C-alpha positions as CSV (number, residue, x, y, z in Angstrom):
1,M,63.4,-107.8,-11.8
2,G,63.8,-105.5,-9.2
3,P,66.0,-104.3,-6.4
4,P,68.2,-106.0,-4.3
5,R,66.0,-105.4,-1.4
6,H,63.0,-106.9,-3.1
7,L,64.5,-109.7,-4.8
8,A,65.9,-111.0,-1.4
9,L,62.3,-111.2,0.3
10,L,61.4,-113.7,-2.2
11,P,62.0,-117.4,-1.4
12,E,64.2,-119.7,-3.3
13,G,62.6,-120.9,-7.0
14,G,63.3,-121.5,-10.5
15,A,63.0,-117.8,-11.6
16,R,66.4,-115.7,-12.9
17,R,67.0,-112.5,-10.8
18,V,68.2,-109.5,-12.1
19,D,68.9,-106.4,-9.9
20,W,67.4,-103.6,-11.1
21,P,70.1,-100.9,-11.1
22,V,70.5,-97.4,-10.3
23,P,69.6,-94.7,-11.4
24,F,66.0,-96.4,-11.9
25,A,66.2,-95.6,-15.9
26,D,69.1,-97.4,-16.6
27,G,67.2,-100.4,-15.9
28,V,64.0,-99.4,-18.3
29,E,66.0,-100.8,-21.4
30,T,66.9,-104.1,-19.7
31,L,63.1,-104.5,-18.8
32,L,62.2,-104.0,-22.2
33,G,65.0,-106.5,-23.7
34,F,62.8,-109.2,-21.8
35,R,59.9,-108.6,-24.4
36,G,58.3,-112.2,-25.0
37,T,59.1,-113.7,-21.8
38,A,56.9,-113.7,-18.6
39,T,58.6,-111.0,-16.7
40,V,57.9,-109.7,-13.2
41,A,59.4,-106.3,-12.3
42,L,59.1,-105.6,-8.6
43,A,58.5,-102.0,-7.2
44,S,57.4,-100.4,-3.8
45,G,53.5,-100.1,-3.0
46,D,51.1,-98.2,-5.4
47,P,53.3,-98.1,-9.1
48,F,50.6,-95.4,-10.2
49,W,51.4,-92.6,-7.5
50,F,54.9,-91.3,-7.6
51,G,56.0,-95.0,-8.6
52,A,57.4,-96.8,-11.3
53,G,54.3,-97.8,-13.4
54,T,53.7,-94.5,-15.1
55,T,57.0,-94.5,-16.8
56,L,57.1,-98.3,-17.9
57,A,53.1,-98.4,-19.1
58,R,54.5,-95.0,-21.3
59,R,57.0,-97.8,-23.4
60,L,54.9,-101.0,-23.3
61,A,51.4,-102.0,-25.5
62,P,48.3,-102.2,-23.1
63,A,48.0,-105.7,-23.9
64,E,52.0,-106.1,-22.7
65,W,51.7,-105.4,-19.1
66,R,49.3,-105.9,-15.9
67,A,49.9,-104.0,-12.9
68,Y,49.1,-105.4,-9.5
69,P,48.9,-102.3,-6.8
70,G,50.0,-102.8,-3.2
71,R,49.6,-100.3,-0.2
72,S,51.9,-97.4,-1.1
73,A,54.0,-95.8,1.0
74,F,51.8,-92.7,1.6
75,S,48.9,-95.2,2.9
76,L,51.7,-96.7,4.9
77,A,52.8,-93.6,6.3
78,A,49.0,-92.2,6.9
79,A,48.4,-95.4,9.2
80,R,51.3,-95.3,11.0
81,L,50.5,-91.6,12.1
82,G,47.0,-91.5,11.8
83,W,46.7,-88.5,9.1
84,P,44.0,-87.9,6.6
85,L,45.3,-88.1,3.4
86,E,43.1,-86.1,2.4
87,T,44.4,-82.8,3.7
88,T,48.3,-84.3,3.8
89,A,50.6,-82.8,1.0
90,C,52.1,-86.1,-1.0
91,F,55.3,-85.4,-2.8
92,G,57.8,-87.8,-4.7
93,L,61.1,-86.2,-4.2
94,H,63.5,-89.5,-5.8
95,A,64.7,-86.9,-8.4
96,A,63.2,-83.9,-7.8
97,P,64.6,-80.7,-5.9
98,L,63.5,-79.7,-2.3
99,P,62.3,-76.7,-3.3
100,R,59.3,-78.3,-4.8
101,L,58.3,-78.3,-1.2
102,R,58.2,-74.3,-0.8
103,P,54.4,-73.8,-1.8
104,A,53.4,-76.0,0.9
105,L,56.0,-74.8,3.7
106,A,52.8,-73.3,6.0
107,A,52.3,-73.4,10.0
108,G,50.4,-76.1,10.5
109,R,50.6,-78.6,7.2
110,R,51.4,-81.5,7.0
111,L,53.4,-83.6,4.0
112,I,55.0,-86.8,3.6
113,V,57.6,-87.0,1.1
114,L,59.5,-89.6,-0.4
115,L,63.1,-89.8,-0.8
116,R,65.9,-91.3,-2.9
117,D,68.2,-92.2,0.2
118,G,69.1,-91.7,4.0
119,A,71.3,-88.7,3.0
120,A,68.4,-86.4,1.7
121,V,66.6,-87.0,5.2
122,R,69.3,-84.8,6.5
123,A,68.8,-82.5,3.4
124,V,64.9,-82.0,3.9
125,A,65.8,-81.1,7.9
126,E,68.3,-78.6,6.5
127,Y,66.1,-77.1,3.4
128,L,63.1,-76.5,6.3
129,C,65.5,-74.8,8.8
130,A,66.9,-72.8,5.9
131,E,62.8,-71.6,5.1
132,G,62.8,-70.6,8.5
133,F,60.9,-74.0,9.8
134,G,63.0,-75.6,11.9
135,A,60.9,-76.3,14.0
136,S,59.0,-78.4,12.7
137,T,58.1,-82.4,13.6
138,L,59.8,-84.7,11.3
139,W,59.1,-88.8,11.2
140,V,61.6,-90.6,9.5
141,L,59.7,-93.9,8.3
142,Q,62.3,-96.5,6.9
143,A,61.6,-99.7,5.0
144,L,57.8,-99.3,5.6
145,G,55.9,-102.4,5.2
146,G,59.2,-104.7,5.4
147,P,60.6,-106.6,8.1
148,R,63.3,-103.7,8.7
149,E,60.8,-101.1,9.5
150,A,61.5,-98.0,11.8
151,M,60.2,-95.2,13.0
152,I,62.2,-91.9,14.6
153,E,61.0,-88.6,15.5
154,A,62.4,-85.6,15.9
155,R,62.6,-81.5,15.2
156,A,64.3,-80.4,12.1
157,D,66.4,-78.0,13.7
158,A,67.5,-81.3,16.3
159,L,67.8,-84.3,13.6
160,S,70.6,-86.2,13.9
161,G,71.7,-90.0,12.8
162,A,72.2,-92.0,9.9
163,F,69.2,-93.2,7.5
164,A,68.9,-96.3,5.4
165,H,67.2,-96.3,2.5
166,P,64.1,-97.0,1.3
167,V,63.0,-94.2,3.3
168,C,60.4,-91.3,3.8
169,V,60.0,-88.5,5.8
170,A,56.3,-87.1,6.9
171,V,56.5,-83.5,8.2
172,E,54.2,-81.3,10.5
173,V,55.3,-77.6,9.5
174,H,56.0,-75.2,12.5
175,G,57.8,-72.3,12.3
176,D,58.2,-68.6,11.7
177,G,58.8,-68.7,7.5
178,A,57.1,-67.1,5.4
179,T,54.6,-68.7,4.0
180,L,53.7,-68.1,0.1
181,P,50.2,-66.8,-0.4
182,L,47.5,-69.2,-2.0
183,A,46.0,-66.2,-4.3
184,S,47.5,-64.8,-7.4
185,G,49.3,-61.7,-7.0
186,R,52.0,-62.3,-4.7
187,P,53.9,-59.9,-3.0
188,D,56.8,-58.8,-5.0
189,D,59.3,-59.7,-2.7
190,W,58.9,-63.0,-3.6
191,F,60.6,-62.7,-7.3
192,D,64.6,-61.3,-7.0
193,N,64.7,-58.6,-10.0
194,D,66.5,-55.6,-11.3
195,G,63.2,-53.5,-11.9
196,Q,61.4,-55.4,-14.7
197,L,58.4,-56.8,-12.7
198,T,55.0,-57.1,-13.0
199,K,53.9,-55.5,-9.6
200,R,51.9,-57.2,-7.8
201,P,48.2,-55.6,-8.4
202,V,48.9,-55.5,-12.1
203,R,50.0,-59.3,-11.9
204,A,46.7,-60.1,-10.4
205,L,44.6,-58.4,-13.1
206,T,47.1,-59.8,-15.8
207,L,46.6,-63.5,-14.5
208,S,43.2,-63.2,-14.1
209,A,42.7,-62.2,-17.5
210,L,45.4,-65.0,-19.0
211,A,42.4,-67.2,-16.7
212,A,44.8,-70.3,-16.5
213,R,42.8,-74.0,-17.3
214,P,44.0,-77.2,-16.9
215,F,46.7,-78.4,-19.1
216,E,47.3,-75.1,-20.8
217,H,51.0,-74.1,-22.0
218,L,51.6,-70.1,-21.5
219,W,54.0,-68.2,-23.5
220,D,55.6,-65.3,-21.3
221,I,57.4,-63.4,-23.7
222,G,59.5,-60.4,-22.0
223,G,59.6,-62.2,-18.9
224,G,61.6,-60.0,-16.8
225,S,61.4,-61.5,-13.5
226,G,59.4,-64.4,-14.3
227,S,56.8,-63.6,-11.9
228,I,53.8,-64.0,-14.2
229,A,54.9,-67.5,-15.9
230,I,55.5,-68.8,-12.2
231,E,52.4,-67.5,-10.7
232,W,50.7,-69.3,-13.7
233,L,52.4,-72.5,-12.7
234,L,51.8,-72.4,-9.4
235,S,48.4,-72.5,-10.3
236,D,47.8,-76.0,-11.0
237,A,50.4,-79.0,-11.5
238,T,48.9,-79.6,-15.0
239,L,50.2,-76.0,-16.3
240,R,53.1,-75.3,-18.6
241,A,54.9,-72.3,-19.1
242,T,57.8,-70.9,-21.5
243,C,59.4,-67.9,-20.8
244,V,61.3,-65.7,-23.1
245,E,63.8,-63.3,-22.2
246,R,66.7,-61.6,-24.7
247,D,68.5,-60.8,-21.5
248,P,71.0,-63.2,-20.6
249,A,71.3,-62.5,-16.9
250,R,67.1,-61.6,-16.9
251,A,66.9,-65.3,-18.2
252,T,69.3,-66.7,-15.6
253,R,67.2,-64.6,-12.7
254,I,63.9,-65.9,-14.2
255,A,65.2,-69.9,-13.7
256,E,66.7,-69.0,-10.4
257,N,63.2,-67.5,-9.3
258,A,61.4,-70.7,-10.6
259,A,63.5,-73.3,-8.9
260,R,63.4,-71.5,-5.6
261,L,59.7,-71.5,-5.6
262,G,59.5,-74.8,-6.8
263,Q,58.5,-74.2,-10.3
264,D,61.5,-76.2,-12.0
265,R,59.5,-77.2,-14.7
266,L,59.5,-73.7,-16.2
267,R,61.3,-73.6,-19.4
268,V,63.3,-70.4,-20.1
269,V,64.6,-69.4,-23.7
270,T,66.8,-66.7,-24.0
271,G,65.9,-64.6,-27.2
272,A,64.1,-61.9,-28.9
273,A,60.6,-62.6,-29.9
274,P,59.6,-63.0,-32.4
275,D,62.3,-64.9,-33.9
276,A,62.9,-66.9,-30.4
277,L,59.1,-68.5,-30.5
278,E,60.5,-70.6,-33.7
279,G,60.1,-74.2,-32.8
280,L,58.0,-74.0,-29.6
281,D,55.3,-76.0,-28.4
282,P,52.0,-73.8,-29.8
283,P,50.4,-71.6,-26.5
284,D,47.1,-71.6,-25.4
285,A,47.8,-68.2,-23.7
286,V,50.5,-65.8,-24.2
287,F,51.4,-62.9,-22.5
288,V,53.2,-59.7,-23.7
289,G,55.0,-57.6,-20.9
290,G,58.1,-56.0,-22.8
291,G,59.5,-56.2,-26.3
292,L,56.4,-55.5,-27.7
293,S,56.2,-54.6,-31.7
294,Q,54.0,-55.1,-34.9
295,A,56.2,-58.1,-35.8
296,L,55.3,-59.8,-32.9
297,L,51.9,-58.6,-32.8
298,D,51.5,-60.3,-36.5
299,R,53.3,-63.6,-35.4
300,L,50.8,-64.1,-32.2
301,C,47.9,-63.1,-34.4
302,A,48.6,-65.7,-36.7
303,L,48.6,-68.6,-33.8
304,R,45.6,-71.0,-34.1
305,P,42.0,-70.2,-33.2
306,G,40.8,-70.0,-29.5
307,T,44.6,-68.6,-28.2
308,R,44.2,-66.3,-25.4
309,I,46.5,-63.3,-25.7
310,V,47.0,-60.8,-23.3
311,A,49.9,-57.8,-23.4
312,N,50.8,-54.7,-21.4
313,A,51.6,-51.1,-22.3
314,V,53.7,-48.8,-20.2
315,T,55.2,-46.6,-23.3
316,L,52.9,-44.2,-26.0
317,E,54.3,-46.3,-28.8
318,S,52.9,-49.3,-27.3
319,E,49.9,-47.9,-26.2
320,A,49.4,-47.2,-30.1
321,L,49.9,-50.8,-31.1
322,L,47.5,-52.4,-29.0
323,G,44.8,-49.8,-29.7
324,S,45.3,-50.6,-33.2
325,A,44.9,-54.5,-32.6
326,H,42.1,-53.8,-30.8
327,A,40.5,-51.8,-33.4
328,R,41.3,-54.5,-35.8
329,L,40.3,-57.7,-33.3
330,G,38.2,-56.8,-30.8
331,G,38.7,-58.0,-27.3
332,D,38.6,-55.8,-24.2
333,L,40.6,-52.6,-24.0
334,L,41.4,-51.6,-20.2
335,R,43.5,-48.7,-18.9
336,L,44.9,-49.4,-15.1
337,E,45.9,-46.2,-13.4
338,L,47.0,-47.0,-9.5
339,S,48.3,-44.9,-6.4
340,Q,50.1,-45.5,-3.6
341,A,49.7,-43.8,-0.5
342,A,53.3,-42.0,0.1
343,P,54.7,-39.0,2.4
344,I,54.7,-35.2,1.3
345,G,56.2,-33.8,3.9
346,P,54.6,-34.3,7.1
347,R,51.9,-35.8,5.0
348,R,50.6,-38.3,3.2
349,G,49.4,-38.4,-0.7
350,W,48.5,-40.1,-3.7
351,K,51.8,-41.3,-5.3
352,A,50.8,-42.4,-9.0
353,A,52.2,-45.1,-10.8
354,Y,52.5,-44.9,-14.7
355,P,49.4,-46.0,-16.1
356,I,49.4,-49.4,-18.2
357,V,47.3,-50.5,-21.0
358,Q,46.2,-53.8,-20.8
359,W,44.8,-55.6,-24.2
360,S,43.1,-59.2,-23.9
361,V,41.5,-60.8,-27.0
362,T,41.0,-64.9,-28.0
363,L,41.9,-65.0,-31.5
């Protein structure tokens, strides 16, 4: 069982041939229906690097399958171009949105991107141009490792022609588009907002207190613009986050901010905490940026031991809640006072922001 292009490469024999349908997921149940019969599933390259192997192995018992990996499309592309894979960013975007590329777009970076079809090649070029990287060099590699292999080189802003599947695109990024910084506390203008935004210096301190570790799950309560949850996800591909926001317009904006920065895996829940927390996967860390109440603190303090909680307060009422929680449960209580230089007539002076009280604790 495999794609028609793979089956066509096989010599004639007595085996039954079954075309794998599009989309890929539709063929999984067909394959599982052959349980008990000797069956071969054909897939390109290394099935466990952005390939079909993970999906199939998850559905089969260990004794039911054996994999014979070949050269991956990434290895073949790197071999054609002479690129070191250890410093090349690799993406499998067969069914994923192009903004997944956004964090990697920086002049000088090299990317290899697997795509679903020939039409997606032009979409990649258009996306690079829209983000200010139209000067990037593209190598369109078609049917790598097969008899129809072909490679075309062009600038993103001058790409033309039609392309055939299977296809991948290698990109050497050039241009003056904005580069997303690697450190936490990204500039505020990366996040569309209506004023409800954890500002850059406080966000950096908050993310430091949250202290993300691989495979952890964050609850971001009172998400505002989603900046905390999005930066949490930017830290590592294994991280998960759920953003809870009571205002529907803000919830929509959070999802849009996440998608634009390639973090579409962020889950956004519209509702007010603590009620909206019911049924969510348990967190490893929690940030409260808005909607702080005694009922919410009581709910969070009942979470499993080891959960990390970070809460920021601006109002006197919220500050009193955190002071009381700190007296009962310990942790760290910080008062953050920030000032920024601003004009005072012909001179300059310090303009103070509202002080912020931050409580952090491990249950």
